VEXLOSE-196725 format. One record per residue (C-alpha): x, z, y; residue in three letters. Coordinates in steps of 0.001 Angstrom, whole numbers. Each point is the difference from the previous one (the first is absolute). Layout:
+---------+---------+---------+---------+
:       u :       w :       v : residuo :
+---------+---------+---------+---------+
:       X :       Z :       Y :     ala :
...
+---------+---------+---------+---------+
END
This chain:
+---------+---------+---------+---------+
:       u :       w :       v : residuo :
+---------+---------+---------+---------+
:   65910 :  107265 :   43855 :     met :
:    -415 :     -58 :    2898 :     pro :
:     791 :   -3161 :    2245 :     ser :
:    1795 :   -1013 :    2694 :     met :
:    -407 :   -1140 :    3719 :     leu :
:    1858 :   -2206 :    1587 :     met :
:     -19 :      -7 :    4169 :     gly :
:    -204 :   -1845 :    2213 :     arg :
:    3189 :   -1048 :    2425 :     ser :
:    -627 :     817 :    3277 :     gln :
:    1604 :     350 :    3313 :     met :
:    1771 :    3485 :     789 :     trp :
:    1913 :    1756 :    2935 :     leu :
:    2940 :    1734 :   -1456 :     pro :
:    -517 :    3931 :     828 :     leu :
:     488 :    2812 :   -2580 :     ala :
:   -3281 :    1819 :     -10 :     leu :
:    -522 :    3576 :   -1861 :     val :
:   -2555 :     819 :   -2402 :     gly :
:   -3063 :    2690 :     267 :     ala :
:   -2744 :    1220 :   -1175 :     ala :
:   -4172 :    1475 :     881 :     cys :
:   -2540 :    2464 :   -1442 :     val :
:   -2374 :    2326 :    1058 :     glu :
:    -250 :    3704 :    -774 :     val :
:   -1622 :    2969 :    1025 :     asn :
:    1680 :    3284 :     357 :     phe :
:   -1282 :    2970 :     343 :     gln :
:    1129 :    3038 :    -921 :     asp :
:    -870 :    1178 :   -3008 :     gly :
:   -1646 :    3203 :     -33 :     thr :
:   -2094 :    2416 :   -3049 :     gly :
:   -2663 :    2068 :    -214 :     gly :
:     245 :    3823 :     689 :     ser :
:     911 :    2581 :   -1533 :     gly :
:   -2841 :    1124 :   -2222 :     ala :
:    -880 :    4010 :     217 :     ser :
:     -71 :    1865 :   -3054 :     thr :
:    -226 :    3700 :    -473 :     ser :
:     895 :    2990 :   -2587 :     asp :
:   -2693 :    1247 :   -1373 :     ser :
:    -773 :    3626 :    1130 :     ser :
:    1257 :    3300 :    -832 :     thr :
:   -1071 :    3605 :     696 :     ser :
:    2148 :    3044 :    -532 :     thr :
:    -677 :    3551 :     669 :     ser :
:    2219 :    3732 :     858 :     thr :
:    -721 :    3637 :    -612 :     ser :
:     193 :    -356 :    3971 :     thr :
:   -2064 :   -3484 :     910 :     ser :
:   -1462 :   -2377 :    -678 :     met :
:     858 :   -3312 :    1584 :     thr :
:   -1185 :   -3119 :   -1780 :     ser :
:    1937 :   -3993 :     479 :     ser :
:   -3284 :   -2453 :    1341 :     ala :
:    1266 :   -3344 :   -2594 :     gly :
:    3183 :   -1729 :     666 :     gly :
:     257 :   -1634 :    3528 :     ala :
:    -280 :   -3737 :     945 :     ala :
:    3790 :   -1102 :    -749 :     ala :
:    2257 :   -2198 :    2616 :     gly :
:    -474 :   -3033 :    1379 :     ala :
:    2132 :   -2530 :   -2224 :     gly :
:    2764 :   -1620 :    1343 :     gly :
:   -1244 :   -3428 :    1467 :     leu :
:   -1390 :   -2368 :   -3097 :     gly :
:     904 :    3567 :   -1788 :     gly :
:   -1864 :    2164 :   -2292 :     asp :
:   -1190 :    2936 :    1060 :     gly :
:    1981 :    3559 :   -1754 :     gly :
:   -1732 :    3297 :   -1488 :     gln :
:    -648 :    2722 :    1228 :     ser :
:     -89 :    3588 :    -448 :     ser :
:   -1189 :    3384 :     140 :     ser :
:    1557 :    3689 :    -152 :     ser :
:   -1256 :    3591 :     925 :     thr :
:    1108 :    3434 :     -76 :     thr :
:   -1418 :    3253 :    1030 :     asp :
:    1367 :    -185 :    2997 :     val :
:    -521 :   -3766 :    1263 :     ser :
:   -1267 :   -3203 :    -477 :     asn :
:    1924 :   -3239 :    -283 :     thr :
:    -346 :   -3585 :    -411 :     met :
:    2422 :   -3189 :      -9 :     thr :
:    -516 :   -3650 :    -143 :     ala :
:    2055 :   -2571 :     141 :     thr :
:     -46 :   -3947 :    -171 :     gly :
:    3034 :   -1944 :   -1715 :     ala :
:     879 :   -3473 :    2379 :     gly :
:   -1819 :   -3102 :   -1055 :     gly :
:    2113 :   -3372 :       2 :     val :
:   -1021 :   -2838 :    2443 :     gly :
:    -657 :   -3284 :    -500 :     gly :
:    3367 :   -2076 :     773 :     ala :
:    1185 :    -546 :    3383 :     pro :
:    -429 :   -2731 :    1818 :     ser :
:    2111 :   -2868 :     851 :     cys :
:     110 :    1063 :    3575 :     glu :
:    1319 :    3854 :    -809 :     ser :
:    3139 :   -1854 :   -1922 :     leu :
:     850 :   -1880 :    2873 :     gly :
:   -1018 :   -3510 :   -1967 :     leu :
:   -2786 :   -2654 :    1581 :     ala :
:   -3293 :     357 :   -1551 :     pro :
:   -1510 :   -3707 :   -1730 :     ala :
:   -2191 :   -2077 :    2508 :     val :
:   -2500 :   -2724 :    -791 :     ser :
:    1157 :   -3169 :   -1086 :     pro :
:    -242 :   -3788 :    1991 :     cys :
:   -1152 :   -2459 :   -1749 :     gly :
:    -514 :    -382 :   -3538 :     ile :
:    1039 :    2293 :   -2996 :     ala :
:    1577 :   -1481 :   -3034 :     gln :
:     877 :    1350 :   -3256 :     ser :
:    1438 :   -2659 :   -1922 :     phe :
:   -3139 :     273 :   -3198 :     ala :
:      41 :   -3571 :    -355 :     asp :
:    1023 :   -2971 :     922 :     glu :
:   -3065 :   -1815 :    1039 :     ser :
:    -750 :    2686 :    3251 :     ser :
:    3690 :    -385 :     863 :     phe :
:     -30 :   -3156 :     610 :     leu :
:   -3569 :     410 :    1658 :     ala :
:    1821 :    2191 :    2532 :     glu :
:    2993 :   -1369 :     356 :     phe :
:    2465 :   -2940 :     392 :     asp :
:    3369 :   -1492 :   -1412 :     ile :
:    2418 :   -1284 :    2368 :     asn :
:    3286 :    -717 :    -506 :     gly :
:    1685 :   -1688 :   -3674 :     thr :
:    -435 :    3995 :   -1822 :     gly :
:   -2208 :     783 :   -2486 :     leu :
:   -2680 :    2493 :    -128 :     phe :
:   -1883 :    1701 :   -3242 :     glu :
:   -1851 :    2914 :    -220 :     val :
:     937 :    1914 :   -3282 :     glu :
:    -893 :    2715 :   -1320 :     asn :
:   -1878 :    1186 :    2712 :     gly :
:    3035 :    -420 :    2439 :     ala :
:    1003 :   -3208 :    2331 :     leu :
:    3030 :   -1400 :    -953 :     arg :
:    2335 :   -2362 :    2500 :     val :
:    2909 :   -2252 :   -1267 :     glu :
:    1501 :   -1703 :    1875 :     gly :
:    3882 :   -1474 :    1164 :     ser :
:   -1004 :    -746 :    4112 :     ser :
:   -2765 :    1092 :    2332 :     leu :
:   -3231 :     322 :   -1524 :     thr :
:   -3348 :    1471 :     786 :     trp :
:   -3363 :    1163 :    -433 :     ala :
:   -2470 :     345 :    2608 :     glu :
:   -3923 :    1144 :     622 :     ser :
:   -2570 :   -1898 :     595 :     thr :
:   -1744 :    2835 :    1971 :     thr :
:    1646 :     788 :    3788 :     thr :
:    -660 :    3165 :    1899 :     phe :
:    1038 :    1502 :    3109 :     glu :
:    3335 :    2236 :    -348 :     phe :
:   -1367 :    2964 :    1679 :     val :
:    -566 :    3096 :   -1189 :     asp :
:     276 :    -439 :   -3399 :     cys :
:    2717 :    -748 :   -2885 :     ala :
:    1498 :   -2467 :   -2073 :     gln :
:    1972 :    1657 :   -3363 :     thr :
:    1015 :   -1475 :   -3128 :     ile :
:    1337 :    1783 :   -3468 :     lys :
:    3170 :    -653 :   -1229 :     ile :
:      52 :    -330 :   -3722 :     val :
:    3402 :   -1837 :    -956 :     glu :
:    2394 :    -914 :    2305 :     leu :
:    2126 :   -2918 :     332 :     pro :
:    3563 :     199 :   -2234 :     gln :
:    2227 :   -1760 :    3389 :     glu :
:     758 :    2434 :    2549 :     ala :
:    -896 :   -3471 :    2072 :     ser :
:   -2612 :     -90 :   -1230 :     thr :
:   -3480 :     683 :    2688 :     ala :
:   -3253 :    1414 :    -872 :     leu :
:   -1900 :      73 :    3413 :     arg :
:   -3049 :     837 :    1113 :     leu :
:    -815 :   -1792 :    3182 :     ser :
:   -3318 :    -725 :    2162 :     val :
:    -402 :   -3011 :    2393 :     gly :
:   -1972 :   -2132 :    2239 :     ser :
:    1351 :   -3261 :   -1053 :     met :
:     983 :   -1645 :   -3009 :     pro :
:    3705 :     819 :   -1679 :     gly :
:     440 :    2160 :    3794 :     val :
:     -55 :    3116 :    -870 :     ser :
:    -421 :    3288 :    3535 :     leu :
:     795 :    2633 :   -2113 :     phe :
:    1462 :     594 :   -3763 :     asn :
:    1584 :    2958 :   -1870 :     ile :
:    3040 :    -708 :   -2281 :     thr :
:    1708 :    1143 :   -3371 :     val :
:    3084 :   -1726 :    -148 :     gln :
:    3971 :     200 :    -589 :     asn :
:    -980 :    4134 :      -5 :     gly :
:   -1922 :      26 :    2694 :     gln :
:   -3512 :     613 :    2229 :     val :
:    -483 :   -1687 :    2566 :     arg :
:   -2976 :    -444 :    2325 :     gly :
:     534 :   -3378 :    2108 :     arg :
:   -1783 :   -1589 :    3183 :     asn :
:    -359 :   -3909 :     406 :     asp :
:    2999 :     466 :    2887 :     val :
:    2313 :    1984 :   -2519 :     phe :
:    -115 :    3143 :    1094 :     asp :
:     -35 :    2578 :   -2617 :     ser :
:     326 :    3398 :   -1836 :     val :
:     664 :     906 :   -3702 :     glu :
:    1198 :    2719 :   -1809 :     thr :
:    1706 :     367 :   -3990 :     pro :
:   -2165 :   -1531 :   -2590 :     phe :
:    -537 :    3040 :   -2787 :     asp :
:   -1856 :   -1652 :   -2582 :     pro :
:   -1498 :    3443 :   -1935 :     ala :
:   -1548 :    1150 :    3881 :     thr :
:   -1010 :   -3657 :    1626 :     met :
:   -2404 :   -1205 :   -2675 :     ser :
:   -2516 :   -1056 :    2795 :     phe :
:    1021 :   -2102 :    2864 :     leu :
:   -2065 :     385 :    2963 :     arg :
:    -601 :   -1482 :    3768 :     met :
:   -1937 :    1716 :    2444 :     arg :
:   -2085 :   -1468 :    3309 :     ala :
:    -850 :    3084 :    2040 :     ala :
:     136 :     367 :    4000 :     ser :
:    2497 :   -3167 :    1192 :     gly :
:    1901 :     952 :   -3347 :     glu :
:     706 :   -1269 :   -3396 :     val :
:    1197 :    3032 :   -1789 :     phe :
:    2716 :   -1407 :   -3267 :     phe :
:    -632 :    2813 :   -3101 :     gly :
:     538 :     688 :   -3412 :     thr :
:   -1606 :    2072 :   -2912 :     ser :
:     386 :    1832 :   -3056 :     leu :
:   -3217 :    -595 :   -1306 :     asp :
:   -2967 :   -2342 :    2843 :     gly :
:    -657 :    3665 :    1548 :     asp :
:    2423 :    1512 :    2552 :     cys :
:    2810 :   -2233 :    1874 :     trp :
:    2621 :    1004 :     996 :     glu :
:     505 :   -2698 :    3668 :     glu :
:    3232 :    -902 :     278 :     phe :
:     -40 :   -2035 :    3487 :     gly :
:   -2653 :   -1687 :    2486 :     ser :
:     -98 :   -3310 :    2181 :     leu :
:   -2266 :    -827 :    2267 :     pro :
:   -2569 :   -2245 :     319 :     phe :
:   -1658 :    -173 :    3053 :     ala :
:   -2689 :   -2515 :    -298 :     gln :
:   -2566 :    -362 :   -3946 :     ala :
:     268 :   -3074 :    -669 :     val :
:   -3564 :    -846 :   -1948 :     pro :
:      -7 :   -2784 :   -3076 :     gly :
:    3151 :    1668 :   -1807 :     met :
:     211 :     -78 :   -3767 :     ser :
:    2827 :    2113 :   -2119 :     gly :
:    2590 :   -1633 :   -2556 :     arg :
:    1660 :    1010 :   -2554 :     ile :
:    3688 :   -1948 :     231 :     thr :
:    2939 :    -435 :   -1970 :     phe :
:    3191 :   -1513 :     920 :     asn :
:    3477 :    -212 :   -1539 :     asn :
:    2270 :   -1666 :    3187 :     glu :
:    3114 :   -1367 :   -2851 :     ala :
:   -2520 :   -1655 :   -1648 :     asn :
:     -22 :    2441 :   -2803 :     leu :
:   -2665 :     324 :   -2990 :     ser :
:   -1357 :    2991 :    -184 :     asp :
:   -3503 :    2016 :    -492 :     ser :
:   -2163 :    3445 :    1003 :     phe :
:   -3268 :    1246 :    -421 :     arg :
:   -2230 :    1861 :    2641 :     val :
:   -3842 :    1375 :   -1262 :     asp :
:   -2809 :    1343 :    2472 :     asp :
:     160 :   -1794 :    3745 :     tyr :
:   -1819 :    1420 :    1982 :     cys :
:    -993 :    2796 :   -2467 :     ile :
:     182 :    3969 :    -152 :     asn :
+---------+---------+---------+---------+
END
């Protein structure tokens, strides 16, 4: 039975935040080999008026991208010689995220944590607040009735990278916040992505926000991506391709940022959720 971990209390500035996730995958258009060339055996026929001979069948037409070459055929008559070559179109590789109108995965910020065992989790995260944390069946279970969070011990510069997380089990109470955040001061977040009250919301430290309705069937992953002076908020079904629903300006990268997995229920209702694959695709 997994052990329970009690967090320590810490000051927190009240911010409603939203969570995101990070991953690194390179995407390329898939291409198969060119179609193989095939040839029918040669035939020879003659008539009383002329002799014609067909050479070996013509080379087959090349297959479509990733496809097999077609079969060639050759036929002759006493007055003409015709040859045909056809190739069947092939099936190419999977389409890129960009071709689907989605954003690709990018490099993660800081550590990656699969929650495979409790000792690894405790070595890489500090627990804060009054909630309980346990590593359970390869995922992190967070239970509480008020603000509690796990903060990465490794810091990073939040630029040209992303923070991501996978939702395994949502809270029972709609008012419970499941949040991923980044910040440079203990208990204070600069950006966060949160699932709460049927919405997924991106927010900064001055409460500017962007949001969209949350769909648990298609939004298994959350992400915050920092690039080009902005933080982009997105969701994904599989952690590969991302639909970004909004962004907020990020004027200057701040060194020494940490990532946080946060539970909060302002009505102090007991609840729990499970997450996995922190900054892992």
